Structure formats: C-alpha cells, structure tokens
VEXDREN-2710 file (C-alpha; in Angstrom, 1 decimal):
% VEXDREN-2710
k/r/px/py/pz
1/UNK/-6.5/16.6/7.2
2/UNK/-8.7/15.6/4.4
3/UNK/-9.1/12.4/2.5
4/UNK/-7.7/13.8/-0.7
5/UNK/-4.2/13.8/0.9
6/UNK/-4.3/10.0/1.2
7/UNK/-6.3/8.8/-1.8
8/UNK/-3.9/7.2/-4.3
9/UNK/-1.0/7.0/-1.8
10/UNK/1.2/4.0/-2.5
11/UNK/3.1/1.9/0.1
12/UNK/5.7/-0.7/-0.8
13/UNK/7.1/-3.5/1.4
14/UNK/10.7/-2.9/2.4
15/UNK/13.0/-4.9/0.2
16/UNK/10.6/-4.8/-2.8
17/UNK/12.6/-4.7/-6.1
18/UNK/11.9/-1.4/-7.9
19/UNK/12.1/-0.6/-11.6
20/UNK/15.8/-0.1/-12.6
21/UNK/16.4/3.6/-13.5
22/UNK/13.6/5.1/-11.4
23/UNK/14.3/7.1/-8.3
24/UNK/11.8/7.1/-5.4
25/UNK/11.6/9.0/-2.2
26/UNK/10.1/7.2/0.8
27/UNK/8.7/7.8/4.2
28/UNK/9.4/5.0/6.6
29/UNK/6.4/3.1/7.9
30/UNK/8.0/0.2/9.8
31/UNK/8.6/-2.7/7.4
32/UNK/6.8/-0.8/4.6
33/UNK/7.6/2.6/3.0
34/UNK/5.2/5.3/1.7
35/UNK/6.2/6.7/-1.7
36/UNK/6.5/10.5/-1.5
37/UNK/5.1/12.7/-4.2
38/UNK/4.1/9.6/-6.3
39/UNK/0.5/8.5/-6.6
40/UNK/-0.7/5.2/-8.0
41/UNK/-1.2/6.6/-11.5
42/UNK/2.4/7.9/-11.6
43/UNK/3.7/4.6/-10.3
44/UNK/1.7/2.7/-12.9
45/UNK/3.2/4.9/-15.7
46/UNK/6.7/4.6/-14.3
47/UNK/6.5/0.8/-14.0
48/UNK/5.2/0.5/-17.6
49/UNK/7.9/2.8/-18.9
50/UNK/10.5/0.4/-17.4
51/UNK/8.8/-2.7/-18.7
52/UNK/7.4/-3.6/-15.2
53/UNK/3.8/-4.1/-14.0
54/UNK/1.9/-2.6/-11.1
55/UNK/-0.9/-5.2/-10.8
56/UNK/-4.2/-4.1/-9.3
57/UNK/-6.0/-6.6/-7.1
58/UNK/-9.8/-6.0/-6.9
59/UNK/-10.3/-7.3/-3.4
60/UNK/-10.1/-4.4/-1.0
61/UNK/-8.5/-4.6/2.4
62/UNK/-10.1/-2.4/5.1
63/UNK/-8.8/-1.1/8.4
64/UNK/-10.4/1.2/11.0
65/UNK/-9.1/2.7/14.2
66/UNK/-9.9/5.1/17.0
67/UNK/-7.6/7.7/18.4
68/UNK/-7.5/10.8/20.5
69/UNK/-6.1/12.7/17.5
70/UNK/-6.9/12.2/13.8
71/UNK/-3.2/11.6/13.1
72/UNK/-3.0/8.7/15.6
73/UNK/-6.2/7.2/14.2
74/UNK/-5.0/7.4/10.6
75/UNK/-1.6/5.8/11.5
76/UNK/-3.4/2.9/13.3
77/UNK/-5.8/2.3/10.5
78/UNK/-3.1/2.3/7.9
79/UNK/-1.0/-0.1/10.0
80/UNK/-4.0/-2.5/10.1
81/UNK/-4.4/-2.3/6.3
82/UNK/-0.6/-2.9/5.8
83/UNK/-0.9/-6.0/8.0
84/UNK/-3.8/-7.3/5.9
85/UNK/-2.0/-6.8/2.7
86/UNK/1.1/-8.5/4.1
87/UNK/-0.9/-11.6/4.9
88/UNK/-1.9/-11.8/1.3
89/UNK/1.7/-11.8/0.1
90/UNK/1.5/-8.7/-2.1
91/UNK/4.4/-6.2/-2.1
92/UNK/2.5/-2.9/-2.4
93/UNK/-0.9/-1.3/-1.8
94/UNK/-2.8/1.8/-2.9
95/UNK/-5.1/3.7/-0.6
96/UNK/-8.4/4.0/-2.4
97/UNK/-10.8/5.4/0.3
98/UNK/-10.5/7.1/3.7
99/UNK/-13.3/8.4/5.9
100/UNK/-13.0/10.5/9.0
101/UNK/-15.6/10.6/11.9
102/UNK/-15.4/12.4/15.2
103/UNK/-17.5/11.9/18.3
104/UNK/-16.7/14.4/21.0
105/UNK/-12.9/14.0/21.4
106/UNK/-12.5/10.6/19.8
107/UNK/-11.5/10.3/16.1
108/UNK/-12.5/7.3/14.0
109/UNK/-10.8/6.6/10.7
110/UNK/-11.6/4.0/8.1
111/UNK/-9.1/3.2/5.4
112/UNK/-9.7/1.1/2.3
113/UNK/-6.8/-0.1/0.2
114/UNK/-6.3/-2.4/-2.7
115/UNK/-3.3/-4.7/-2.8
116/UNK/-1.0/-4.0/-5.7
117/UNK/2.1/-5.9/-6.9
118/UNK/5.1/-4.3/-8.4
119/UNK/6.8/-6.9/-10.5
120/UNK/8.7/-7.2/-13.9
121/UNK/6.3/-10.0/-14.8
122/UNK/2.5/-9.6/-15.6
123/UNK/1.7/-13.0/-14.2
124/UNK/1.1/-13.1/-10.4
125/UNK/1.3/-16.8/-10.3
126/UNK/4.9/-16.7/-11.3
127/UNK/5.9/-14.7/-8.1
128/UNK/8.9/-16.3/-6.4
129/UNK/7.8/-15.0/-3.0
130/UNK/4.6/-17.1/-2.9
131/UNK/5.8/-20.4/-4.4
132/UNK/5.6/-23.2/-1.9
133/UNK/9.0/-24.6/-0.9
134/UNK/9.7/-28.3/-1.2
135/UNK/11.9/-30.5/1.0
136/UNK/13.8/-33.2/-0.7
END
C-alpha cells in the first residue's frame, strides 16, 4: 500500500444528511462510512453543485498506530482520527497525509486528517448538532 491510495479520502459520520440528488457508495467503518471512488475535491464540487458546503477546518487531527500488518496499523490509526473528529462534532473528515514506517516486523502508521463539515449552510455556528440544549 502507498499513501496515494488514502490521500483525499473522505469519511462521513453515519446519519449525516447528504446533498439531495447525489448518489454515493460507501464502505462501512463502524459509525462512520468511507466514500468509495470520491475524493475530497469531487465531494466539494458535488456539494457546491447541490447548493451545499463542504467546509474545511484548518486544525488537523492526528492518529498513529502500530500493527503486525500494515493494514491493521492503518485501520487503527484511522479509527483514532475518526474518534478525534467525532469529539469535535464535525460530520466528515478528509485524510490529508499518511506515512508508513516499518521496523523489523512491526508497522507504524501516522494519519493526518482535517475535519470537514457537509452542510447546506455555509455557517458552522448555525449547526443544529452543536447547539446547547436548554431545560425550561
């Protein structure tokens, strides 16, 4: 595997509303899904064509993991990145960097991703999912 297979990959949280007339294929990743055959640039164009926004958040989220196989290390590192983005309350992410290291039989993978937010509104502060609830 090389890093070019992952750079630009987009993951969306399960249940995220998607632009109306667009069709997406997904690979299941627990409570998140990886878009198949759609990179971040294509997603951006699709969202804009539908009148939606695919907001890019500058702050990167990093995850690293060790594994006996490169595949297991990648999955663990991506899972850590997804957990980090979930805590920030964004509904998608884009993998922007991935590095592989191997020492003897142990693989080490570092994944860098930027949170994204797919939303029909350009203003992140108007998101329903992060508004505080009030008790009357």
